[in-house]
C-alpha positions in Angstrom: 52.4 103.1 22.9 52.6 103.8 26.8 50.1 102.8 29.4 51.5 104.4 32.6 51.1 102.5 35.7 52.3 102.8 39.3 54.4 99.7 39.3 58.3 99.8 39.8 59.9 101.8 36.9 61.7 98.6 35.5 58.3 97.0 35.1 57.0 99.6 33.0 58.6 98.6 29.5 57.3 95.1 30.3 54.0 96.1 31.2 53.9 98.1 28.0 54.8 95.2 25.8 52.3 93.0 27.5 49.7 95.7 26.6 50.8 95.8 22.9 50.2 92.0 22.7 46.8 92.4 24.2 45.9 95.0 21.7 46.9 92.6 18.8 44.7 89.9 20.5 47.8 87.6 21.0 46.3 86.5 24.2 48.5 83.4 24.3 51.4 85.6 25.0 49.9 88.5 26.6 48.8 86.6 29.6 52.2 85.1 30.5 53.8 88.5 29.9 51.6 90.0 32.5 52.2 87.2 34.8 56.1 87.7 34.3 55.4 91.4 35.5 53.4 90.3 38.5 56.2 87.8 39.5 58.9 90.5 39.3 56.9 93.2 40.8 54.3 91.8 43.3 53.1 95.0 44.4 51.9 96.0 40.7 48.3 95.7 40.7 47.9 96.4 37.0 49.8 93.1 36.1 46.8 91.3 37.4 44.3 93.6 35.4 46.1 92.3 32.4 45.8 88.6 33.2 42.0 89.2 33.6 41.9 91.2 30.4 43.7 88.4 28.6 41.0 86.1 29.4 38.2 88.2 27.7 38.2 88.1 24.1 35.7 90.8 23.3 35.2 90.2 19.5 35.7 86.4 19.7 34.1 83.6 21.7 32.9 84.4 25.2 35.2 83.3 28.2 34.8 79.7 29.2 34.0 78.7 32.8 37.6 78.1 33.4 38.4 81.6 31.9 35.8 83.1 34.3 37.4 81.5 37.4 40.9 82.8 36.3 39.5 86.2 35.4 37.6 86.7 38.5 40.7 85.6 40.5 43.1 87.9 38.7 40.7 90.9 39.5 40.8 90.0 43.2 44.6 89.5 43.1 44.9 93.1 41.6 42.5 94.5 44.1 44.6 93.2 47.0 48.1 93.8 45.4 50.2 96.8 46.3 49.0 100.3 46.6 46.8 101.0 43.4 46.0 104.6 42.4 42.5 105.6 42.0 42.8 105.4 38.4 44.1 101.7 38.7 41.4 100.9 40.9 38.9 102.1 38.3 40.6 99.9 35.6 40.2 96.8 38.0 36.6 98.0 38.9 35.8 98.1 35.1 37.1 94.6 34.3 35.5 93.3 37.4 32.3 94.5 36.2 32.6 91.5 33.6 33.9 88.9 36.0 32.5 89.8 39.5 29.1 88.0 39.4 30.0 84.4 38.4 26.4 83.1 38.1 23.5 84.2 36.0 24.3 87.1 33.5 24.9 86.2 30.1 28.0 87.2 28.0 25.9 90.1 26.2 24.9 91.3 29.7 28.3 91.3 31.1 30.0 92.8 28.0 27.5 95.8 28.2 28.4 96.2 32.0 32.1 96.4 31.1 31.4 98.9 28.3 29.5 101.1 30.5 32.2 101.1 33.2 34.9 101.8 30.6 32.9 104.7 29.3 32.7 106.2 32.5 36.4 105.7 33.3 37.2 107.2 29.8 35.2 110.2 30.8 36.9 110.5 34.3 40.3 110.5 32.8 40.0 112.3 29.3 43.8 112.5 29.0 44.0 108.8 29.3 44.4 107.5 25.6 44.6 104.0 26.8 41.2 104.5 28.6 39.7 105.6 25.4 40.9 103.1 23.4 39.8 100.1 25.5 36.3 101.9 25.9 36.2 101.7 22.1 37.1 98.0 22.1 34.4 97.4 24.7 31.7 99.0 22.5 32.7 96.8 19.7 32.6 93.9 22.0 29.1 94.8 23.0 28.0 95.3 19.2 29.8 92.0 18.6 27.7 90.1 21.0 24.6 90.8 19.0 22.2 90.9 17.5 24.1 92.9 14.8 21.3 94.2 13.0 21.7 97.9 13.2 22.3 98.4 9.3 22.9 102.3 10.0 26.3 101.4 11.7 25.9 104.3 13.7 27.9 103.1 16.5 30.6 101.7 14.5 31.0 105.0 12.6 31.3 106.8 16.2 33.9 104.4 17.3 35.7 104.8 14.1 35.8 108.6 14.3 36.9 108.5 17.9 39.7 106.1 17.0 40.7 107.9 13.6 41.1 111.0 15.9 43.4 109.3 18.3 45.3 107.4 15.3 46.2 111.0 14.1 48.0 111.7 17.2 49.3 108.3 17.8 50.2 106.7 14.3 52.2 103.8 15.7 49.6 102.7 18.3 48.8 99.1 17.3 45.5 99.0 19.2 44.2 101.9 17.5 44.9 100.8 14.1 43.5 97.4 15.0 40.4 98.6 16.4 39.7 101.0 13.4 39.8 97.9 11.3 37.3 96.1 13.4 35.0 99.2 13.6 34.9 99.4 9.9 34.8 95.8 9.1 31.6 96.0 7.3 30.9 96.5 3.4 29.6 100.1 3.7 32.5 101.4 5.8 35.5 99.5 4.5 37.1 102.1 2.6 37.3 104.2 5.7 39.4 101.3 7.3 42.0 101.1 4.5 44.6 103.6 5.7 44.7 101.7 9.0 44.7 98.3 7.5 48.0 99.2 5.3 49.5 100.6 8.5 48.8 97.9 11.1 50.9 95.1 9.7 53.9 97.5 9.8 53.2 98.5 13.2 53.3 95.1 14.6 54.9 92.9 12.0 55.9 90.1 14.3 52.2 89.2 15.3 50.3 86.7 13.3 46.8 88.6 14.0 48.3 91.8 13.1 49.6 90.3 9.7 46.1 88.9 9.1 43.6 91.6 10.1 44.5 94.0 7.4 42.9 91.4 5.1 39.5 92.1 6.6 39.4 95.4 4.8 41.2 94.1 1.7 38.5 91.3 1.3 35.5 93.8 1.6 36.9 96.0 -1.0 37.7 93.1 -3.3 41.6 93.9 -3.2 42.6 90.1 -3.6 46.4 90.7 -4.2 46.6 92.5 -0.9 44.3 90.0 0.9 46.5 87.0 -0.4 49.9 88.5 0.6 48.4 89.5 4.0 47.2 85.8 4.6 50.3 84.2 3.2 52.4 86.0 5.7 50.0 85.7 8.6 49.5 81.9 8.1 53.2 81.4 7.9 53.7 83.3 11.3 50.8 81.2 12.7 52.5 78.0 11.6 55.7 79.0 13.0 54.3 79.8 16.5 52.4 76.4 16.4 55.7 74.8 15.9 57.8 77.1 18.3 55.2 76.4 21.1 54.6 72.7 20.4 50.8 73.3 20.3 50.0 70.0 19.1 47.4 71.3 16.6 46.3 73.7 14.0 46.1 77.2 15.7 42.8 78.7 15.1 44.5 82.0 13.9 46.1 79.9 11.1 43.0 78.3 10.1 41.2 81.6 10.1 44.0 82.9 7.8 43.5 79.9 5.6 39.7 80.7 5.2 40.3 84.1 4.2 43.0 83.0 1.9 41.0 80.4 -0.1 38.2 82.9 -0.8 40.8 85.3 -2.2 42.4 82.6 -4.3 39.0 81.6 -5.7 38.0 85.0 -6.6 41.2 85.2 -8.9 40.4 81.8 -10.4 43.6 80.3 -8.7 42.1 77.1 -8.2 45.3 75.2 -8.0 46.3 77.2 -5.2 43.0 77.1 -3.4 43.3 73.2 -3.6 46.6 73.3 -1.5 44.5 75.1 1.1 42.0 72.5 0.9 44.5 69.8 1.4 46.0 71.5 4.3 42.6 71.9 6.0 42.0 68.3 5.4 44.9 67.1 7.3 44.0 69.1 10.4 43.3 66.5 13.2 43.5 68.6 16.2 42.9 72.3 16.9 44.1 74.8 19.4 42.0 75.6 21.0 39.8 72.7 20.6 36.7 74.6 19.8 36.7 78.2 18.5 34.4 80.3 16.2 37.4 81.0 13.9 38.7 77.3 13.7 35.2 75.6 13.4 34.0 78.0 10.6 37.4 77.6 8.6 37.2 73.7 8.6 33.5 73.9 7.6 33.9 76.7 5.0 37.0 75.8 3.5 35.7 72.7 1.5 32.3 74.2 1.1 33.9 77.4 -0.6 36.1 75.2 -2.9 33.0 73.3 -4.2 30.4 76.1 -4.2 32.5 78.7 -5.9 33.7 76.5 -8.6 30.3 75.1 -9.0 31.3 71.4 -8.3 27.8 70.4 -7.2 28.5 66.6 -6.8 31.4 67.6 -4.4 29.4 69.7 -2.7 26.6 67.2 -2.3 29.1 64.8 -0.5 30.6 67.1 1.9 31.0 65.7 5.4 29.5 67.6 8.5 32.1 68.1 10.9 30.6 68.2 14.5 31.0 71.6 15.9 28.9 71.5 19.3 30.0 75.0 20.5 29.5 76.6 17.3 26.7 74.9 15.4 26.4 77.4 12.7 29.6 76.0 11.4 27.7 72.5 11.0 24.9 74.7 9.4 27.3 75.9 6.5 28.0 72.3 5.5 24.5 71.2 5.6 23.2 74.2 3.7 26.2 73.9 1.0 25.4 70.1 0.8 21.8 70.6 0.2 22.4 73.2 -2.5 24.9 70.4 -4.2 22.1 67.8 -3.7 19.5 70.1 -5.5 21.9 70.6 -8.4 22.5 66.9 -8.8 18.8 66.0 -8.6 18.6 64.5 -5.1 15.9 66.6 -3.7 15.2 64.2 -0.9 18.6 64.7 0.5 18.4 68.4 0.1 15.1 68.2 2.3 16.7 66.3 4.8 19.5 68.7 5.1 17.1 71.4 5.3 15.5 69.7 8.4 18.9 69.5 9.9 19.2 73.2 9.4 16.1 74.0 10.9 17.1 71.9 14.2 20.4 73.8 14.4 18.5 77.2 14.0 16.2 76.1 16.9 19.2 75.0 19.1 21.0 78.5 18.3 17.9 80.4 19.3 17.7 78.4 22.5 21.2 79.1 23.4 20.5 83.1 22.8 22.6 83.0 19.5 20.2 84.9 17.4 22.7 86.2 15.2 23.8 82.7 14.0 20.3 81.5 14.0 19.4 84.5 11.5 22.3 83.1 9.2 20.7 79.7 9.5 17.5 81.0 8.6 19.2 82.6 5.4 20.6 79.4 4.4 17.1 77.7 4.9 15.5 80.3 2.6 18.2 79.7 -0.1 17.7 76.0 0.0 13.8 76.4 -0.2 14.2 78.8 -3.1 16.3 76.5 -5.2 14.0 73.5 -4.2 11.2 75.4 -5.5 13.0 76.0 -8.9 13.9 72.4 -9.2 9.9 71.8 -8.8 9.2 74.4 -11.4 7.9 76.8 -9.0 9.8 79.9 -10.2 7.7 82.6 -8.7 8.1 81.0 -5.2 11.6 80.4 -6.0 12.5 84.2 -6.6 10.3 85.2 -3.7 12.2 83.0 -1.3 15.7 84.2 -2.8 14.5 87.8 -2.3 13.5 87.3 1.4 16.8 85.4 2.1 18.7 88.5 0.4 16.8 91.1 2.5 17.5 89.2 5.5 21.3 88.9 4.8 21.6 92.4 3.7 20.0 93.4 7.2 22.4 91.3 9.2 26.1 92.7 9.7 28.8 90.4 8.5 30.7 88.5 11.3 34.3 88.9 11.4 34.7 85.1 11.8 34.2 84.8 8.0 35.4 86.5 5.0 31.8 86.4 3.3 28.8 84.0 3.2 29.7 80.6 1.2 26.6 81.5 -1.0 25.5 85.0 -1.6 21.8 85.2 -1.1 21.7 88.4 -3.4 23.6 86.5 -6.3 21.6 83.4 -5.8 18.4 85.7 -6.3 20.3 86.8 -9.6 20.6 83.2 -10.6 17.0 82.3 -10.0 15.9 85.5 -11.9 18.1 84.8 -14.7 16.7 81.1 -14.8 13.0 82.5 -14.7 13.9 84.4 -18.0 14.3 88.0 -16.3 17.7 88.9 -17.2 17.4 92.6 -16.6 16.2 92.0 -13.0 18.9 89.5 -12.4 21.6 91.9 -13.6 20.2 94.4 -11.0 20.6 91.7 -8.2 24.0 90.7 -9.4 25.1 94.2 -9.1 23.6 94.8 -5.8 25.5 91.6 -4.7 28.8 93.2 -6.2 28.3 96.3 -4.1 28.4 94.5 -1.0 30.9 91.9 -2.2 33.0 93.6 -4.8 35.2 91.6 -7.4 33.6 88.1 -6.5 34.1 86.0 -9.5 30.7 84.1 -9.7 28.7 87.2 -9.1 30.6 89.2 -11.6 30.1 86.4 -14.2 26.4 86.4 -13.4 26.1 90.1 -14.0 28.0 89.7 -17.3 25.8 86.9 -18.8 22.5 88.4 -17.4 23.4 91.8 -19.1 24.3 89.9 -22.4 20.9 88.2 -22.2 19.1 91.4 -21.7 20.7 92.9 -24.7 22.7 95.3 -22.6 25.9 95.0 -24.6 27.9 97.9 -23.2 27.0 96.7 -19.6 27.8 93.0 -20.6 31.2 94.1 -22.2 32.3 96.0 -19.1 31.6 93.1 -16.7 33.5 90.9 -19.0 36.5 93.3 -19.2 36.3 93.6 -15.2 36.2 89.7 -15.3 39.4 89.5 -17.4 41.2 91.9 -15.1 40.0 89.9 -12.1 41.3 86.5 -13.6 44.8 87.8 -14.7 46.4 85.5 -12.3 43.9 82.6 -13.2 44.8 79.3 -14.1 45.0 79.2 -17.8 42.4 76.4 -18.3 39.4 78.2 -16.5 36.4 78.2 -18.8 35.3 81.8 -17.6 38.5 83.2 -19.1 37.5 81.7 -22.5 33.9 82.9 -22.2 34.9 86.5 -21.6 37.5 86.5 -24.3 35.1 85.1 -26.7 32.4 87.6 -25.9 34.7 90.5 -26.0 36.1 89.4 -29.4 32.7 88.9 -30.8 31.6 92.3 -29.6 34.7 94.4 -30.2 33.6 98.0 -31.2 30.1 97.7 -30.4 
């Protein structure tokens, strides 16, 4: 890729390299690279644009107060450095739309202002590929800021189409490949992101995030072998970076890879390998940064997934809540999974107490304007309520609450911070319909869940059992055959393997 600037000719290659790091969200390395350009070429205003951009992570956590101070100062430095061209002043003005007003506006308001400025810039310079790429990212940033309820995904489709047209002309541009993946990081669009996913890691093979990002698409499509390979490489690169930079803690990028990795391992029944991820996560005593959505979610979700996906409800009931004051939805994940474990082990009082904690977290998130995460907490509360109703013999209410949770979850776009909910609301609806003696409806719920999360082990197993109970022999056989293919790398003693083999043997030729 090439981002033309008016700096000295010898600075151009260094600037392009810094922009490449920015496009792969390696902010820790991008900012120093831009600062080196500024130090070597003090009259290069766009170096300071790069510093300001390195403190805005549009698809991750909003800038901290310290980030805002650095970003604003960088914009001011860029405006005063050298003889910027009109185009460069427009770039500085666009990022300034985010940083200039230090007090009052929310991140959502700031990112919308930045997006508008970038759209204007891209229209003003139609031949400037970088302007169009960063404008697309700005739109994705505004969408990520919430509320993430447009299930038509019209804006994601539009951004993706723009980027795909650019990618056809610039197939080695790391940012375009990367942002196509983010545009299509949702179940209904994931197949569109597959070519970019398979290209991205080859374009930027030294960058941990570039190695990991393809797994977002692989996960949504249930391509577990590719997801696992992607995250093994990415986690190893992230760990090497921790050691090389003496970070003094687990980098959030590695924790994020581990969260995706354990999810994939569990879908293939590779429980021993999943257990190693749990052990690694349990040994984390410090994270870098100290608080991040990716890190806080991973440390909550890894043990919760390991218990819930394996239906080890005693373990789930004894999960320990890790404080995450900046990302309280991560605490809610533990409370919700623990409550489900408590219900399955008969401790309804503990489940009700955890449900109260969930309600308090939801209220807190609402007060902070984090309505997207508050909505995910509402889903968890409905799931717990449904299981409590079932435990109390109120199956009609249980199914109704589960259906509400499923509709709410289906109407909320998945956050890139997580590979999938720890407990699928639609699959839970299937479980409760099955328990209520309605296997045909249960099978339909499981299959709707599989459409959203293909090749998910427990959901596929539920669909097979429900079809069997409904007397749908051909459907049950197909699901059990799919299960055997899914578990071809599974631990040999997995009971699901024996169940599938027994059914298929008993119904051979039927």
